N, C-alpha and C positions, 0 to 999 in steps of 0.2 A: 223353325224347326232345324236342329242342328247335330250333329254326330262326332263323333273324334274322326278326323282326317290325317293320315299322312302323305307325305309326298317322298318317293323313293327314285333318287337321281342314280343313273348307271354313270359313271365316270370313271371307270376303270380301263377302258379301250385305247389302245394306242392308234391316232389318227394317219395311215401311213401317206394318204395322198395330201393330208393337209401339212406336213412334214412340221409337225410340233407337237406340244402336249396343249392342245387345243381347250381340254377343260376348263382350265386356267387360263386362258388368255382372256386379257381386258379388252373389250370392243372400244370404249371411247375413253376419255380423259380420266374420267372418274374411276378407270380400274374394274369394273365390274365383268364378270364374265357373262355368258349366256346363262349358264346354270342359277347366278345372282339375280335376272330379271325372271326365271322361272320360280324361285323362291317368292320376290317379291309380289307377283302374280298369286301364288296359290296362298299367301299369307291373307292377302285382299280376300280371296275366295272362301276365306274360314277355315282352312288349313293352319295346324297348328304343332304340328311336329315334319321334321325333316332328317330322312334316314339318305346318307350318300355312299354308295359303293366306292371305292377309289383302290388305285394300284399304288405300289410301293413307290413309283415316280413322283408324286402328290407331293410339293415341297410343305416342310413343316410349318413355313412363315404364311401359307396360303390357309393352314387348316386354323393357325392362330387365329389368321382375320377373321374368317366366317365364324369363328368360336366366338369372338368381340363380339361381332355384329349379331349373331343369336343373343346372348347375354344381353345387347342393349335393348334387342327385339323384341325379347321374353318370348321367342320359341325353342321349341326343344328340339336340340339338334346331335345327331348320332355319325358316327364316322365306322364305316365298317370294311375292313381292307379286303380283297379277292385275290386270295393265293389258291394255289395249287391244289392242296391240303386243306382247303377251306372246309370241304366235307368230306370227313377222311373214308378213305378207298383201302380197304383191307388187303395186302397183299399186290397194290399196285407199284408198277416201277414209275416213279415221277421222273428218272431221267429222260424218259422219251419224249416228254412234255416241255414246252420253252414258256409258255402261257398258259393261264385257265382257262375254262372250258366254254365260254362264251356267255350272253346275256341271259340265259335261263339258267346257269350257272351261279349269275352273277346275283339273280335276285334269289335263289334259294341261299344263298350268304345272309341274308336277312331276316333269315327262318325265325330268330328268337329276339329280333328288335321291334319284330309288328305283329300286333293281335287284333287289329283294326282293319278297316276298310281302308285301301289306298292305290291311288295313282303310281303307275311305274313310266318315267319318262327318261330319253336320254341327256345327258349334260349338254350335248354341243346342238342339241336343235331349240329353238324360240317358238312356241307353240302359241302365245297369244292371250290375253287375259280371259278371254270367250272362253278357250277350253277348260281354262279350270271351274270357272262358273259354272258350267254345263258339268262336270265331272262333278263338284261339290251339290249340286243338285241330285244327281242321281245316288248319290251316297246320303244323303242326309233325307230324302224321301224313299231309304230304304229299297230302292229297285238294285241294289248291289247286292249279291246274297250265296249261298254256297252251289247254288246253280243255274246265278246268272251274273255274268261279270258285265263291264261295258268296253267299249273302244271310242275313243274319238279320233275320227279319219279327214283325211284333206282332201279337197279334188287335186288330182294330179299335176293340173297346171299351175297349181300355185308353191309346188315344189319343187320347182325344176332348177338347175346350176346353169349358169352361162357360162361355166366353165369347163363343161364336160359330162358327159352320159353319168347317170344316177341309178342308184338299184333303189326298189321302192316294190313294197308290197300288196296288190292290185287285191281287191276286196270284192267278193263275189258274197251278194246279200240274198236272202228270201225277201217275200214280198210286204212281210212286218219289219224290214232291217235289222235282222239277225243274221249275224255271219255265217256264213256257208264254207267258205277258204279266203285263204289269202295267198295269191300264188305269186311269188318272189320272181322278178325281172331285174337283171343288171345292169340294161344297155339304155335305159329309157332317157331321150333326150329329144329337144325341139331342132328340127329341122325345116327351117322356111315356116309355113305355118302350121306344120303339124307334128303333132306328139306321137312319134314312133318307137317301138323296141325292136329287138332282132331275135327270131327263133328259128333254129333250123335252117339258117341261112337267109328268112324271109324277114322283110320290112313289115311290122303289125302296129297298124294308126291303133291311137286310142283317143278317145271320147276326152275334150279336155276337163271335162265335168267329173270322170271317174272315179272315185274315190279311192285311195290309199292309204295305208296304214303305214305311222311313221314312229310306232313304238310308243304310242301314248294309251294306255291300257289302265282299267280300273279294276282293280281286283279285289275280292274276296280274300282273307288270310286263308282259306283252305285250299289254295295253290299250291301250299308249300308243301303240304302231305301229296299231293300230285306231281308236283316237278323233283322230290326227293325219289318218288318210285321210279321215274323215269330217268331220272340222271344216272342211278343203278341201272336199267336196263341198256341206258346209252353206254357206258362203260363195259357192260358185259358184252355187247354188238362187238368189241375191239377195235374203236376206232382208228382212224389215221393219225398221227402226231399232231398234225395241222387242224382237225376236225374239232368244230364247236358242236353247242348243245344250246340251239336259241329258242327263246321266248316264244316267237310266234310257232313255231313248230309242236311245239309245246301245247300250246293252247289250243292248235288245230286237233293235236289227238286228244285233247278233253273233250272238244265238238263232237270227233268222229265216235268216242265211245260214249255218247251222248251224257256226260257228266256233267258237262254245262253250256248256255247259250250264251253268246255275247252279242249284247244289242250295238249297234256301231250309228253314230251321231255325228253330222257331218258339223265340222266347226266354221264358224264364220271368220275366224281370225284369220291371220296372214301368216302362214307357217315359213321359218327362215332359218338356213342351216351354214354350216361351214364344212363341206364334204370338201373342198379345195381352200389353197390359203387366199386366192385372189378373192372366194365366196366374202371375206371378211370385209371388204370395203363396202358391198352393198347393205349389209345389215347394219355397218355402220352408218349409212347416210339412213336407212330405214329408221334405225333408233332415234337419230338426230330428228328426223321428221316426228316420231309419236313424242318425244320429248317437248318441240314447238306445239303440237295437240295436247300439251298438259294430260299425257297418259303416264307419264314418268317424271318425276322428279329428275332434274339433271346430275344431281350427285344419289344416287339411289336409295343411300340410307341415311340423309340426313333431312 
């Protein structure tokens, strides 16, 4: 059984802590950034279409590079620019904003490009082959519908950085592994042998196996209708100039309104990310090991 599957990559963010355009920063000598490893894994899992949300800082040379790869490897590739006026707002004073409205706004920008179930990921996160295989299984077996989405989550101890605190969405699940809520914590770190975060001046310990959301969602295209309605509600609330419209918040609202259920599956893959510039060396060494295990070719596209 196989269904049409799309990979939506959010590559429009600006990594202030990374100090660079990490979405297209090559990791190894082959020049492939993390998002190309994600595409490679998704293609292996049966995905045939890739949609990438980008900002105006993405160089044309990189767009041409990936267009050439898509043509050679015969997968559909679409680029969508996330601009402040991508979703028109009548009478809104755009001079008050310096950048678009965050991840839920980014997904909404893909409304007219995607009509099939799709996986949404961050461009700068490495999720591992098994995550895409799990997602493909959910789509191919028609578990993703107007009333049920999916999420691939990771044990918190596999998602930490050795170079500073990280923000993670802690998942609360019911007895059937459906999502109840995601609680965002912005100061999670490992101190000695404990994983802790700070709340109201107190350090709270987390079990290493606690599942956290890393923005790997499996959506039905009906999410676009909800996102559009929620986005206009967000604008009508008169948000502060830097306030953003986030995908976890939108999904939470859909859950709270009994519009959908979200089945959470734990990924057996190792998550890797580049929150800080020094994280790049860690993922570089990890990918070298993966190549030595024959899980990836040395040159990804040859």
